[in-house]
N, C-alpha and C positions, 0 to 999 in steps of 0.2 A: 386223166391219169387212172392207173389201176386203183381199185378199191381195196383189194386184199391180195397179199402175196404169201405163198407158202415157201418156207426155207427148207430145202431138202438137205440139211446138214446138221452139224452139231458144233459144240465147242465155241472157241472165240470167234470164228467166222460167222456162225449163226447169230451171235450177239451183235457183231459188227453190222450185219445186214439189217437186223431188227432196228437198230438205232437210227440208221439212215431212213428207213421206212417211216419210223415214228416222226421224224423231222419233216417228212414229205406228206404227212397226214394219211399214210397208207396203213391199213390194218395188216397184222401178221399172223401166220399160223406156224407153229413149231411142231416138228415131229421128233420123237425121242425113243431110245431103247430103254429097257428096264434099268440098265446101268446108269442112265443119265436122267433119271426121274427128278433128281434134285438140282440138276444143272441150271446155270443162270439163263440160258436161252429159253428154257421151259418157263421160267418165272417172268421173263420180260415180254414174251409174245402175248398177243391178245387171246389166242387159243393154242392149246397144245394137245397132241394125241400120241399115245404110245403105239409104236408100230412093230414091236417084237422084242425078243430076248436080246441080251447084250451083243452076241457075235454080229458083226456088220452084215454078213451074208444073210442073216435072218431079220435084219432091221433096215439099216441105212442103205443097203443095196437092193432092197425089195421095191422095185419100180411099181409093182401092182398095188402094194400097200400105200405108197406115197400118193399115187394117183387116186386111190380110193378116198384118202383123207382130203385131197384137193376137191374131189366131187362133193363130199359131204359138207365141207365148209364153204363151198361155192367160191373158191379162190379163182382169181383171174389169171394168175401167172405163177411160175415156179422159179425160184432162184437157187441154183445148185451149189453155191459157194465154191470151194475147191476140194479136190480129192473126191472119194466116193464116186458119184455118178456124173460129176461135172464135165467130164470129157468122154462120156459114153454116147455115141451117136444114136443108139437105139432109144435111149431115154429122151433125147431131143425129139426124135421121130414120134414116140408115143405121146408126148406132151402135146405136140401139134395135132396129132390125130384125135386127141381127146378134146380139141377145141380150146386149149389153153395156150398161153404164150410162154416160151422158154426164154428166160433172161440170159441169153448167151448166143453164140453163133449158130448157124444152120447145121443140120445133120451133115451136109456135104463138106463144110469147112472142118468140122470136128473129125470126120472120117479121113479126110485127106491129110490133115496135119497131125492127127493122132497117131498115124503110122509113120514112123520116121523114114522108112524106105520111100513111101510115096511122097512124103514131104520133101525129101532131098531132091527127088526127080522134079517136083513142081518148082522148087527154088532154082534148079539148074535152068529150067525153061524160062524162068522169069529174070535170069541174069544175076541172081544173088549169089555171091561167093559161098561155096560149100567146102567142107573138109573132104579131101580126096578119099574115095571109098567105093563100095559096091552099090549097085542099083537094084539088087534083087535079094530075095531071101536065101540064106545059105542052108542047103538041105543035106549035103553029103560031104565026106572027108576030102575027096578029090577037089571039089569045088572050093572048099575052105582053104586048102593048101595053095591052090592056084591064085585065089584072091589075095591072100597074105603075101605071096611071092611077088605079085604085080604091084602091090601097094608099097611093100617094104616095111621091115620091122623097125621099131615097135608098132603094134596095131592095137586097136580096141575092138573087142567083140561086143556088140551092143544089141539089146532087145529092141525090136521095132516098135513095141508098144510100151506104155507106162513111163515110169521115171523113178526118181528117188535113188538112183544108183543100183537098182535091181536089174539083174540080167546083164551086168557089165563085167568084162574080164580084160585085163591088160596082158598082152602076150608079147614077149620079147624074142622068142626063138621058135623055129619050125616045130620042134618036138613037143611044144606046149599047145599047139593050135587045136587039135581035135578034142583034147580033153576040155579045153576052155570053151569050145563051141558047145559040147554036150552039157557042160555045167551051166552055161548061160541059158541054153534052151530050157533046161529043166527048171531053173529059177524063174525064167520069164513065164513059163506055162503055169507054175504055181501062183505067181504074183498077179498075172494079167489075163490068164486064160488063153494066151497066144504065145507060141514058141518061136515065132519068126525072129531071126536075128540077121544082122549085117555086119560088115567089117569096114572100119574107117581108119585112116592114118592117125596115129597117136601124136597129138600136139604136146610137146614137152613144156612143162611149167607155164601153162596158159593162164590168162585172166578169163573169168567167166563174167561177161557183160551182157545185160539184157536191156531191151528197149520196150517201154510200155507204149502200147498203141490203143487208140480208140477209133472205131469206125461206125458210122450210122448206116441206115437203110437207104440213104440217098447217094451213096458213092463217095462220101467225104471220109478221109482217113487222116489222122494226125498221130504224131508220136509225142510223148510227154517225157522225153529224154531218157537217160540211161540209169541203171543201177549196177553197182559193183557187187558181185555175189561170190567172190573167190574164196572166202573163208568157209571151208566145208569140212565135215567129217563123214567118212564113208560115202563120198560123192553127194552129200546132202548139205545144203546151205545152213549156216547157223548165225551168220552176221551179214547184213547187207547195208549199203550206204549209197547216197547220192548227193552231189555228183561223184563220179568215180575219180580217184586220185590219178588214174592213168590217162584220163581223157584229155584230148586237146580240142579246140574249137573245130578244127578241120576234120578230125576223126569223128567227132560227134555229128557233124553235118552229114558226112558220108554214110555212116552207119544208120543214122536216123532215116535217111532217104531210102536205104535198102530195107529197113524195117517196114516202112510204109509200102514199098513195092511188094514185099512178101505178103502183107495183109491183102493188098489189092489182087494178088495172083489167085487167091481162093475166095474172092468176093466176101471178105470177112465182115461181120457185124458184131459190135459189142466191144468189151475190153479183152485184150490179149497181150501176150508177151513174145517178142522175137528174141531168141537167145543166141549169142555169138561166143566163139572162142577167139581170143586175141593173143597172138604170140609176142615174144620179146621184141620183135621188129615192127610191131603194130600192124602186122597182117591180120585180117579178121575173116572168120568163116562162120556161116550159118550153122547152128547146132540143132535147134529144134524150135517149134512154136508151142506155147502153152495156150490152149484155146479156152481160157478162163481167167478169173482174177488170180493174182499171185499172193502167197503168204506175205511177201514183203511190200505190198502196195502202199502201206502207210508212209514210207519214206518219200515216195513220189507225191503223195497228197501234201506232205509237209512243205516241200520246196516249190510246188506249183499252186497250192491253195485250192486244188480241185478234188471234190469228193467223187472218187471213182465208182462207188456203188450207186450213187444217185445218177451218175452219167449212164451206167449200165441200164438202170431202170428207165430213164428217159429215152434212151436209144431203142429199147425193147418196145416202148409204147409207140414209137414212130417219129419222135422229135429229131430234128437235125442236131448235129453237134453244137454245143454251146460256145465253142472256141475255134478260132482259126490258128493255124500253125504259127503265123507271125505275131500272134498275140501272147504266146506262151514264153515264160522266162523261168529260170531257176533262181530262187531266192534263198540264200543261206545253205545250210548243210544238215542232213538228217542221217541218223544211224539207227538200225534195228537189231536188237539181240533177241534170238529165239530162246525162251526159257523152257527147258525140257525137264521133265521128271526122270532124271537119269543119273547114273554114277559115272562121272567123267574120269575117275581113277580106275574104273573097271571096264575099259573098252566101251564106254558110253552105254552100258546096259540100262534098260528101262528100270525105273524105280517107282512103280505106282504105290499108292497107299493113302492113308488119312492125313490131310493137312490139319495139323493141330494148332498151329499159329500162323498168322499171315499179316504182314504189313507191306503195303505197296508204296513205292516212292511217289512223291508229289513235287510240285513246283513248276515254275515257268519252263516252257519248252519240253514238257514231259507227257508222254502218252502211254497208257498201258491197255493193250487189247487182250483180255483174258476171259475165262469162263469159270474159274474156280474161286472158292472162298474158304474161310476158316470153318472147319468141320466137314468139308467136302472130301469124298474119297475118290482119288484119281483112278479111273478104271484100268484094268489090265488089257482091255480088248482093242484099244485104239492107239494111234500115234501118241507118243509121250509129250508132245507139245502142249503146254498148259497156259502159256501167255506169251505176248510179245511186248518187249519194252522198247519204246521208240523215243529218241531225244532229238531235239532240234536246236541249232545254234546259228549265230551269224556267220561263224567260221567252222571249219572242220575241227580245229583245236577245241573250240567251245563245246561242240557236240560231243567230242570224246570225253572231255572233263566232266560234262554233265552226265554222261553215261556211267562213268566211274563212280560218281557220287550216288547215282540211282541204284547201281548194282550193290553198293554198300548198304543202302537203306532198305532194299528189297529183302524181306525175310519170309521164308517159307519153312516152317518147322514141321517135323514128322516124316518128311521124305527127303531123299537126296535130290539135289537139283544141279543144274549147270551154272548157277549164279557165280560161284567163285572162279570157275574156269573161264567164263566170259570176262570177268573183271581182269583176270590175268592176261587175256588177249588184249584188252584195252591198254595194258601197261607194256606190252611187247614192243621193243624199239622198231621192228620192221612195220608193225601195224601203225604206230604213231607217225612214222615217216611216210606211210602210204605205199611202201615198197613190199608188196606181197602178191602172191598168185595162189592157184588152187593147191599148191603143196605147202601152204603156210604152216599148217599144224605139224607136219613132218619136219619141216625145216627149223621149227622153233620148239621141237619136242622137249628138250632139256629145260628150257626156260618155263614152258607151260606146265609140265608135269612134275619136275623135281622140286618146284617151288610152290606148288598148289596148296592152298589152305584146306585143311580137312573140314568137311561139312558137318560141324557140330550143330545139331538142331536146336532151335530156340527153347524148346521145352526142357531140354537137358540143362541148359544154362539157368533157366528159371528154377528148376528143381534144386540145383546147387545153391542158388541164392536163398531159397526157402529153408533148406537144411542148415545152411550156415547161420541164418538168422535165428533159427530155432536153437541151435547149439549155443549161440551167444546169449540168448535169453536164459537158457538153462544155467549157463556159467554165471550170469548176473544174479540169478536166484540163490546160488550157493554162496554163503558168506564165508567161504574159506579163503585163505590168502591167495592173492592174484598169481603169485609165482607157481602155485601148484598146478595152474592151468595154462600157464604161458606157452608151454611147448605145444599143447593141443590147439590153443587159439592161433598160434603162429602157423601151424601146419594147415589149418583150415583157411587162413588168410592166403597162404601161398597157393593152395589148391584152387581157391576161388579166383585168384589173380590169373592163373593159367586158363581158367575157363571163361575169363572175361567178366567176372563178377567183381565189382569194385567196392561195394558197400558191405563190409563184413565186420 
């Protein structure tokens, strides 16, 4: 087994990988920017090295600096986590060229599946159902108009590279096509350094279903069932669960087989995800492949009992898969909520800042994957995801009720977070019934936003308690008749009651 692994990432995924390495007896090396000097992954790793200023382009995206740290520390392999360089074929190539092992797929697999145009073509050749669309990069207005006319409106203009909803535009009529193409190209170039775009048929009100796959270097490929990822804001997932409420045994078997076929079509190695869109008639279409670990992987770990990071590491070392397809089962139900430092009432705007108070939920069936702590300043430079709250239950109802309890217990003072918004989702009738798709937030807008609880931070509540206690103390010191102060005392009691302070 490897003696030392460098984790080329930050935040909760870096902490997650370090923990699995520790359990395997493998030493770890962390890299960090100046903004993350106090981050937990820096504390937990056996060694840690600063690789640059806060901007990711000057730190976490600097392949040369990361490889230099690997050389200095004599690391055997590099785990990329997700985001940053995890799906960069050049990074995979340079690691191999340096005599190290990349804990992930080959440069060929990343390059083929990282470009959605080439991925679509490869899936068509493999017989995997794909959304109707173009097979080439759209470069001019005439080409764009002809493509949309052939496919039929509405259509999606989509970036060939990247993800996270960037470089995507929904177009419903001919007059909007060219402006949408130009806008998508511009955003794609800024976000991914690649302005290639394509056009595909817009699937109305789909479910976003993904299958986790594992593949070793010996040709063995398995899937670890599905995850439902339809609760999204701005085309980015915020809640995931498994099993999917939509899934039937027949559908699971069919889609799982196609997920395995998709991985085999590009000689895949490691952990990856095959993503599908499923319409209201249960027709399903290949969407894309993520050639890395996914943010939502913990729910799969909960219901299968398999540590996906450990499997990634074993596969990279050359071991055969630890499991056969017929040995895998789904046990219970698991839900993940992504906790963001953002203002849900203000179009989900990021809300970085100092975490003044923090209390994490605990109890049976509860897991928190995070990297922040009380006194940590959430940086402005990176994605606002600060932790993932994952619950497990024997049934979906138990997992939901446990999640509601945990979201109530979870306290993050000093910054705005998505905690109250996520709790409201757990209470939405459509979610409770499992009747939802990718338009869930829009379809339940009034319920989610008109009733949302304002995010009063913990320190404000505690300040009020302190002020109220001090006032009461002062009142007790004064030996004047009680009725002279009754109106003031009652006013403070009422103010404290509204702020959630009960002992006044």
